[in-house]
VEXLOKE-735179 format. One record per atom (N, C-alpha, C, O): residue in three letters; atom name; x, y, z. Coordinates in nm, 4 decimals, padded with zeros to 6 digits. Each point is the difference from the previous one (the first is absolute). Example, Ala and Ser with C-alpha at 12.3 -4.5 7.8 and 13.67 -1.06 7.14 Angstrom:
residues 2
+-------+------+----------+----------+----------+
! marpa ! semi !        X !        Y !        Z !
+-------+------+----------+----------+----------+
!   ala !    N !  01.3190 ! -00.5690 !  00.7800 !
!   ala !   CA ! -00.0890 !  00.1190 !  00.0000 !
!   ala !    C !  00.0900 !  00.1200 !  00.0000 !
!   ala !    O !  00.1036 ! -00.0019 !  00.0665 !
!   ser !    N ! -00.1386 !  00.1069 ! -00.1385 !
!   ser !   CA !  00.0820 !  00.1190 !  00.0060 !
!   ser !    C ! -00.0770 !  00.1090 !  00.0730 !
!   ser !    O !  00.0509 !  00.1108 !  00.0169 !
+-------+------+----------+----------+----------+
//
This chain:
residues 70
+-------+------+----------+----------+----------+
! marpa ! semi !        X !        Y !        Z !
+-------+------+----------+----------+----------+
!   ala !    N ! -09.6151 ! -08.0277 !  02.3085 !
!   ala !   CA !  00.1224 !  00.0716 ! -00.0308 !
!   ala !    C ! -00.0076 !  00.1429 !  00.0537 !
!   ala !    O !  00.0999 !  00.0547 !  00.0466 !
!   arg !    N ! -00.2177 !  00.0045 ! -00.0534 !
!   arg !   CA ! -00.0138 !  00.1382 !  00.0483 !
!   arg !    C !  00.0240 !  00.0091 !  00.1505 !
!   arg !    O !  00.0605 !  00.0957 !  00.0482 !
!   leu !    N ! -00.1084 ! -00.1961 !  00.0256 !
!   leu !   CA !  00.0202 !  00.0011 !  00.1451 !
!   leu !    C !  00.1476 ! -00.0094 !  00.0360 !
!   leu !    O !  00.0456 !  00.0642 !  00.0946 !
!   arg !    N !  00.0286 ! -00.1439 ! -00.1700 !
!   arg !   CA !  00.1442 ! -00.0128 !  00.0261 !
!   arg !    C !  00.0722 !  00.1317 ! -00.0172 !
!   arg !    O !  00.0995 !  00.0258 !  00.0678 !
!   asp !    N ! -00.1483 !  00.0575 ! -00.1574 !
!   asp !   CA !  00.0677 !  00.1263 ! -00.0301 !
!   asp !    C ! -00.0329 !  00.1115 !  00.0998 !
!   asp !    O !  00.0638 !  00.1053 ! -00.0018 !
!   leu !    N ! -00.1625 ! -00.1277 !  00.0884 !
!   leu !   CA ! -00.0367 !  00.1022 !  00.0969 !
!   leu !    C !  00.1039 !  00.0105 !  00.1108 !
!   leu !    O !  00.0646 ! -00.0982 !  00.0366 !
!   ser !    N ! -00.0503 !  00.2183 !  00.0154 !
!   ser !   CA !  00.0886 !  00.0198 !  00.1144 !
!   ser !    C ! -00.0655 ! -00.0625 !  00.1235 !
!   ser !    O ! -00.1214 ! -00.0206 !  00.0015 !
!   pro !    N !  00.1998 ! -00.0095 !  00.1009 !
!   pro !   CA ! -00.0586 ! -00.0553 !  00.1226 !
!   pro !    C ! -00.1098 !  00.0896 !  00.0582 !
!   pro !    O ! -00.1024 ! -00.0501 !  00.0465 !
!   ser !    N !  00.1226 !  00.1804 ! -00.0488 !
!   ser !   CA ! -00.1027 !  00.0892 !  00.0553 !
!   ser !    C ! -00.1268 ! -00.0017 ! -00.0855 !
!   ser !    O ! -00.1104 !  00.0101 !  00.0537 !
!   asp !    N !  00.1244 ! -00.0226 ! -00.1844 !
!   asp !   CA ! -00.1172 ! -00.0094 ! -00.0869 !
!   asp !    C ! -00.0731 ! -00.1325 !  00.0225 !
!   asp !    O ! -00.1230 ! -00.0042 ! -00.0019 !
!   lys !    N !  00.1980 ! -00.1033 !  00.0231 !
!   lys !   CA ! -00.0624 ! -00.1295 !  00.0301 !
!   lys !    C ! -00.0771 !  00.0074 !  00.1315 !
!   lys !    O ! -00.1117 ! -00.0505 !  00.0105 !
!   leu !    N !  00.1724 !  00.1137 !  00.0891 !
!   leu !   CA ! -00.0655 !  00.0149 !  00.1295 !
!   leu !    C ! -00.1285 !  00.0819 ! -00.0134 !
!   leu !    O ! -00.1022 ! -00.0349 !  00.0591 !
!   ala !    N !  00.1070 !  00.1416 ! -00.1350 !
!   ala !   CA ! -00.1187 !  00.0826 ! -00.0211 !
!   ala !    C ! -00.1097 ! -00.0790 ! -00.0708 !
!   ala !    O ! -00.1176 !  00.0133 !  00.0337 !
!   leu !    N !  00.1548 ! -00.0939 ! -00.1299 !
!   leu !   CA ! -00.0964 ! -00.0808 ! -00.0733 !
!   leu !    C ! -00.0675 ! -00.1021 !  00.0916 !
!   leu !    O ! -00.1224 ! -00.0136 ! -00.0007 !
!   val !    N !  00.2022 ! -00.0574 !  00.0790 !
!   val !   CA ! -00.0544 ! -00.0999 !  00.0924 !
!   val !    C ! -00.0852 !  00.0677 !  00.1066 !
!   val !    O ! -00.1049 ! -00.0525 !  00.0373 !
!   ser !    N !  00.1476 !  00.1662 !  00.0114 !
!   ser !   CA ! -00.0769 !  00.0741 !  00.0989 !
!   ser !    C ! -00.1373 !  00.0391 ! -00.0561 !
!   ser !    O ! -00.1009 ! -00.0090 !  00.0698 !
!   gly !    N !  00.0981 !  00.0514 ! -00.1935 !
!   gly !   CA ! -00.1265 !  00.0332 ! -00.0654 !
!   gly !    C ! -00.0904 ! -00.1207 ! -00.0135 !
!   gly !    O ! -00.1212 !  00.0094 !  00.0195 !
!   trp !    N !  00.1803 ! -00.1226 ! -00.0528 !
!   trp !   CA ! -00.0794 ! -00.1235 ! -00.0103 !
!   trp !    C ! -00.0591 ! -00.0363 !  00.1358 !
!   trp !    O ! -00.1163 ! -00.0394 !  00.0086 !
!   cys !    N !  00.1955 !  00.0524 !  00.0971 !
!   cys !   CA ! -00.0484 ! -00.0319 !  00.1350 !
!   cys !    C ! -00.1152 !  00.0913 !  00.0397 !
!   cys !    O ! -00.0986 ! -00.0458 !  00.0578 !
!   arg !    N !  00.1106 !  00.1745 ! -00.0883 !
!   arg !   CA ! -00.1087 !  00.0937 !  00.0304 !
!   arg !    C ! -00.1260 ! -00.0366 ! -00.0777 !
!   arg !    O ! -00.1106 !  00.0062 !  00.0536 !
!   ala !    N !  00.1275 ! -00.0442 ! -00.1795 !
!   ala !   CA ! -00.1159 ! -00.0373 ! -00.0820 !
!   ala !    C ! -00.0688 ! -00.1237 !  00.0568 !
!   ala !    O ! -00.1228 ! -00.0047 !  00.0076 !
!   val !    N !  00.2003 ! -00.0945 !  00.0319 !
!   val !   CA ! -00.0579 ! -00.1214 !  00.0589 !
!   val !    C ! -00.0728 !  00.0334 !  00.1296 !
!   val !    O ! -00.1081 ! -00.0529 !  00.0257 !
!   gln !    N !  00.1662 !  00.1398 !  00.0559 !
!   gln !   CA ! -00.0654 !  00.0395 !  00.1252 !
!   gln !    C ! -00.1314 !  00.0721 ! -00.0293 !
!   gln !    O ! -00.1000 ! -00.0260 !  00.0669 !
!   glu !    N !  00.0981 !  00.1145 ! -00.1638 !
!   glu !   CA ! -00.1234 !  00.0718 ! -00.0340 !
!   glu !    C ! -00.1074 ! -00.0954 ! -00.0512 !
!   glu !    O ! -00.1180 !  00.0188 !  00.0294 !
!   ile !    N !  00.1566 ! -00.1193 ! -00.1044 !
!   ile !   CA ! -00.0951 ! -00.1016 ! -00.0474 !
!   ile !    C ! -00.0567 ! -00.0774 !  00.1194 !
!   ile !    O ! -00.1201 ! -00.0262 !  00.0066 !
!   ala !    N !  00.2076 ! -00.0098 !  00.0870 !
!   ala !   CA ! -00.0451 ! -00.0725 !  00.1198 !
!   ala !    C ! -00.0968 !  00.0863 !  00.0813 !
!   ala !    O ! -00.1017 ! -00.0500 !  00.0482 !
!   ile !    N !  00.1322 !  00.1774 ! -00.0328 !
!   ile !   CA ! -00.0879 !  00.0905 !  00.0742 !
!   ile !    C ! -00.1345 !  00.0141 ! -00.0703 !
!   ile !    O ! -00.1044 !  00.0021 !  00.0651 !
!   ala !    N !  00.1067 !  00.0075 ! -00.1960 !
!   ala !   CA ! -00.1262 !  00.0088 ! -00.0759 !
!   ala !    C ! -00.0843 ! -00.1255 !  00.0224 !
!   ala !    O ! -00.1220 !  00.0091 !  00.0144 !
!   gly !    N !  00.1854 ! -00.1251 ! -00.0115 !
!   gly !   CA ! -00.0723 ! -00.1241 !  00.0267 !
!   gly !    C ! -00.0602 ! -00.0028 !  00.1389 !
!   gly !    O ! -00.1131 ! -00.0449 !  00.0187 !
!   ile !    N !  00.1893 !  00.0931 !  00.0792 !
!   ile !   CA ! -00.0501 !  00.0059 !  00.1379 !
!   ile !    C ! -00.1200 !  00.0932 !  00.0078 !
!   ile !    O ! -00.1018 ! -00.0338 !  00.0604 !
!   arg !    N !  00.1137 !  00.1509 ! -00.1215 !
!   arg !   CA ! -00.1113 !  00.0960 !  00.0028 !
!   arg !    C ! -00.1229 ! -00.0558 ! -00.0722 !
!   arg !    O ! -00.1134 !  00.0284 !  00.0387 !
!   ser !    N !  00.1359 ! -00.1066 ! -00.1422 !
!   ser !   CA ! -00.1113 ! -00.0606 ! -00.0732 !
!   ser !    C ! -00.0727 ! -00.1035 !  00.0863 !
!   ser !    O ! -00.1229 ! -00.0067 !  00.0001 !
!   arg !    N !  00.2004 ! -00.0737 !  00.0731 !
!   arg !   CA ! -00.0587 ! -00.1042 !  00.0841 !
!   arg !    C ! -00.0552 !  00.0537 !  00.1315 !
!   arg !    O ! -00.0890 ! -00.0604 !  00.0598 !
!   his !    N !  00.1425 !  00.1750 ! -00.0148 !
!   his !   CA ! -00.0386 !  00.0589 !  00.1292 !
!   his !    C ! -00.0244 !  00.1498 ! -00.0185 !
!   his !    O !  00.0800 !  00.0816 !  00.0458 !
!   pro !    N ! -00.1897 ! -00.0449 ! -00.1125 !
!   pro !   CA ! -00.0214 !  00.1406 ! -00.0359 !
!   pro !    C ! -00.0118 !  00.0949 !  00.1195 !
!   pro !    O !  00.0267 !  00.1192 ! -00.0146 !
!   gly !    N ! -00.0652 ! -00.1676 !  00.1295 !
!   gly !   CA ! -00.0135 !  00.0864 !  00.1168 !
!   gly !    C !  00.1234 !  00.0052 !  00.0877 !
!   gly !    O ! -00.0040 !  00.0585 !  00.1082 !
!   ala !    N !  00.1133 ! -00.1182 ! -00.1522 !
!   ala !   CA !  00.1207 ! -00.0092 !  00.0831 !
!   ala !    C !  00.0645 !  00.1369 !  00.0198 !
!   ala !    O !  00.0097 !  00.0800 ! -00.0930 !
!   ser !    N !  00.0340 ! -00.0553 !  00.2159 !
!   ser !   CA !  00.0744 !  00.1226 !  00.0305 !
!   ser !    C !  00.1412 ! -00.0124 ! -00.0570 !
!   ser !    O !  00.0414 ! -00.1075 ! -00.0435 !
!   glu !    N !  00.0314 !  00.2185 !  00.0446 !
!   glu !   CA !  00.1391 ! -00.0026 ! -00.0469 !
!   glu !    C !  00.0829 ! -00.0972 !  00.0837 !
!   glu !    O !  00.0845 ! -00.0721 ! -00.0531 !
!   glu !    N ! -00.1090 !  00.0706 !  00.1841 !
!   glu !   CA !  00.0720 ! -00.0918 !  00.0887 !
!   glu !    C ! -00.0307 ! -00.1448 ! -00.0351 !
!   glu !    O !  00.0905 ! -00.0834 ! -00.0042 !
!   glu !    N ! -00.2166 !  00.0530 ! -00.0208 !
!   glu !   CA ! -00.0368 ! -00.1372 ! -00.0356 !
!   glu !    C !  00.0624 ! -00.0401 ! -00.1334 !
!   glu !    O !  00.0457 ! -00.1132 ! -00.0156 !
!   val !    N ! -00.0437 !  00.2043 ! -00.0793 !
!   val !   CA !  00.0639 ! -00.0293 ! -00.1295 !
!   val !    C !  00.1477 ! -00.0296 !  00.0223 !
!   val !    O !  00.0547 ! -00.0937 ! -00.0582 !
!   arg !    N !  00.0097 !  00.1740 !  00.1427 !
!   arg !   CA !  00.1427 ! -00.0213 !  00.0293 !
!   arg !    C !  00.0229 ! -00.1364 !  00.0639 !
!   arg !    O !  00.0946 ! -00.0702 ! -00.0356 !
!   leu !    N ! -00.1810 !  00.0324 !  00.1297 !
!   leu !   CA !  00.0138 ! -00.1296 !  00.0662 !
!   leu !    C ! -00.0268 ! -00.1151 ! -00.0977 !
!   leu !    O !  00.0707 ! -00.1008 !  00.0013 !
!   arg !    N ! -00.1709 !  00.1161 ! -00.0840 !
!   arg !   CA ! -00.0297 ! -00.1046 ! -00.0977 !
!   arg !    C !  00.1142 ! -00.0141 ! -00.1010 !
!   arg !    O !  00.0325 ! -00.1110 ! -00.0421 !
!   leu !    N !  00.0275 !  00.2225 !  00.0039 !
!   leu !   CA !  00.1153 ! -00.0053 ! -00.0897 !
!   leu !    C !  00.1156 ! -00.0738 !  00.0672 !
!   leu !    O !  00.0648 ! -00.0843 ! -00.0620 !
!   ala !    N ! -00.0397 !  00.1159 !  00.1873 !
!   ala !   CA !  00.1073 ! -00.0680 !  00.0741 !
!   ala !    C ! -00.0286 ! -00.1495 !  00.0105 !
!   ala !    O !  00.0918 ! -00.0817 ! -00.0065 !
!   ser !    N ! -00.2203 !  00.0459 !  00.0229 !
!   ser !   CA ! -00.0341 ! -00.1420 !  00.0161 !
!   ser !    C !  00.0226 ! -00.0803 ! -00.1279 !
!   ser !    O !  00.0056 ! -00.1229 !  00.0038 !
!   leu !    N !  00.0074 !  00.1920 ! -00.1166 !
!   leu !   CA !  00.0324 ! -00.0698 ! -00.1246 !
!   leu !    C !  00.1472 ! -00.0410 ! -00.0034 !
!   leu !    O !  00.0385 ! -00.0890 ! -00.0758 !
!   arg !    N !  00.0422 !  00.1535 !  00.1572 !
!   arg !   CA !  00.1453 ! -00.0239 ! -00.0002 !
!   arg !    C !  00.0491 ! -00.0759 !  00.1230 !
!   arg !    O !  00.0997 ! -00.0719 ! -00.0058 !
!   leu !    N ! -00.1706 !  00.0887 !  00.1164 !
!   leu !   CA !  00.0452 ! -00.0587 !  00.1255 !
!   leu !    C ! -00.0876 ! -00.1172 !  00.0404 !
!   leu !    O ! -00.1183 ! -00.0053 ! -00.0336 !
!   asp !    N !  00.1774 ! -00.0880 !  00.1058 !
!   asp !   CA ! -00.0779 ! -00.1142 !  00.0475 !
!   asp !    C ! -00.0884 !  00.0421 !  00.1172 !
!   asp !    O !  00.0201 !  00.1053 !  00.0606 !
!   arg !    N ! -00.1173 ! -00.1892 ! -00.0307 !
!   arg !   CA ! -00.0997 !  00.0300 !  00.1028 !
!   arg !    C !  00.0653 !  00.0292 !  00.1349 !
!   arg !    O ! -00.0346 !  00.0979 !  00.0662 !
!   glu !    N !  00.1276 ! -00.1814 ! -00.0264 !
!   glu !   CA !  00.0652 !  00.0168 !  00.1303 !
!   glu !    C !  00.0670 !  00.1366 !  00.0113 !
!   glu !    O ! -00.0098 !  00.0657 !  00.1037 !
!   thr !    N !  00.0768 ! -00.0236 ! -00.2083 !
!   thr !   CA !  00.0668 !  00.1300 !  00.0010 !
!   thr !    C ! -00.1015 !  00.1134 !  00.0048 !
!   thr !    O !  00.0204 !  00.0981 !  00.0715 !
!   met !    N ! -00.1298 ! -00.1103 ! -00.1469 !
!   met !   CA ! -00.1033 !  00.1030 !  00.0018 !
!   met !    C ! -00.0584 !  00.0169 !  00.1405 !
!   met !    O ! -00.0205 !  00.1122 !  00.0464 !
!   val !    N ! -00.0058 ! -00.2238 !  00.0202 !
!   val !   CA ! -00.0570 !  00.0069 !  00.1348 !
!   val !    C !  00.1023 !  00.0584 !  00.0970 !
!   val !    O ! -00.0340 !  00.0832 !  00.0841 !
!   lys !    N !  00.1573 ! -00.1264 ! -00.0959 !
!   lys !   CA !  00.1044 !  00.0452 !  00.0919 !
!   lys !    C !  00.0316 !  00.1491 ! -00.0178 !
!   lys !    O !  00.0105 !  00.0735 !  00.0982 !
!   leu !    N !  00.0045 ! -00.0298 ! -00.2217 !
!   leu !   CA !  00.0394 !  00.1387 ! -00.0257 !
!   leu !    C ! -00.1162 !  00.0979 !  00.0067 !
!   leu !    O !  00.0146 !  00.1107 !  00.0519 !
!   tyr !    N ! -00.1296 ! -00.1510 ! -00.1040 !
!   tyr !   CA ! -00.1109 !  00.0936 ! -00.0158 !
!   tyr !    C ! -00.1234 ! -00.0348 !  00.0835 !
!   tyr !    O ! -00.0974 !  00.0753 !  00.0014 !
!   asn !    N !  00.1016 ! -00.1893 !  00.0680 !
!   asn !   CA ! -00.1165 ! -00.0467 !  00.0750 !
!   asn !    C ! -00.1221 ! -00.0056 ! -00.0923 !
!   asn !    O ! -00.1100 !  00.0399 !  00.0381 !
!   trp !    N !  00.1313 ! -00.0900 ! -00.1595 !
!   trp !   CA ! -00.1049 ! -00.0068 ! -00.1035 !
!   trp !    C !  00.0083 ! -00.1378 ! -00.0639 !
!   trp !    O !  00.1019 ! -00.0358 ! -00.0591 !
!   asp !    N ! -00.2086 ! -00.0404 !  00.0712 !
!   asp !   CA ! -00.0022 ! -00.1376 ! -00.0489 !
!   asp !    C ! -00.0669 ! -00.0043 ! -00.1368 !
!   asp !    O ! -00.1211 !  00.0196 ! -00.0099 !
!   pro !    N !  00.1981 ! -00.0451 ! -00.0957 !
!   pro !   CA ! -00.0586 ! -00.0024 ! -00.1345 !
!   pro !    C ! -00.0991 ! -00.1136 ! -00.0197 !
!   pro !    O ! -00.0880 !  00.0104 ! -00.0854 !
!   val !    N !  00.0993 ! -00.1178 !  00.1613 !
!   val !   CA ! -00.0970 ! -00.1096 ! -00.0111 !
!   val !    C ! -00.1341 !  00.0468 !  00.0559 !
!   val !    O ! -00.1052 ! -00.0251 ! -00.0587 !
!   glu !    N !  00.1106 !  00.0928 !  00.1717 !
!   glu !   CA ! -00.1219 !  00.0514 !  00.0623 !
!   glu !    C ! -00.0653 !  00.1095 ! -00.0849 !
!   glu !    O ! -00.1223 !  00.0053 ! -00.0122 !
!   lys !    N !  00.2044 !  00.0814 ! -00.0459 !
!   lys !   CA ! -00.0504 !  00.1149 ! -00.0753 !
!   lys !    C ! -00.0284 ! -00.0328 ! -00.1470 !
!   lys !    O ! -00.0689 !  00.0755 ! -00.0686 !
!   gly !    N !  00.1209 ! -00.1857 !  00.0219 !
!   gly !   CA ! -00.0117 ! -00.0331 ! -00.1424 !
!   gly !    C !  00.1208 !  00.0558 ! -00.0726 !
!   gly !    O !  00.0303 !  00.1190 !  00.0097 !
!   tyr !    N !  00.0365 ! -00.2035 ! -00.0804 !
!   tyr !   CA !  00.1238 !  00.0407 ! -00.0685 !
!   tyr !    C ! -00.0255 !  00.1099 ! -00.1007 !
!   tyr !    O ! -00.1103 !  00.0154 ! -00.0524 !
!   gly !    N !  00.2178 !  00.0625 !  00.0262 !
!   gly !   CA !  00.0042 !  00.1008 ! -00.1065 !
!   gly !    C ! -00.1318 !  00.0477 ! -00.0366 !
!   gly !    O ! -00.0126 !  00.0851 ! -00.0881 !
+-------+------+----------+----------+----------+
//
């Protein structure tokens, strides 16, 4: 009921916050599994959680199968 009463902008802010929190959790997991990863590698590993292998290779020339997922 509380969500229904929120304004559209408040709903957007809430969802945006949730998305940021999920991304930070994903980044923490990547850093935990790959403690020596550079910022660029963390960014690529994060992208590989969302994009398929073909897209990762095409856009970033980075193969998540070769590098190990996330």
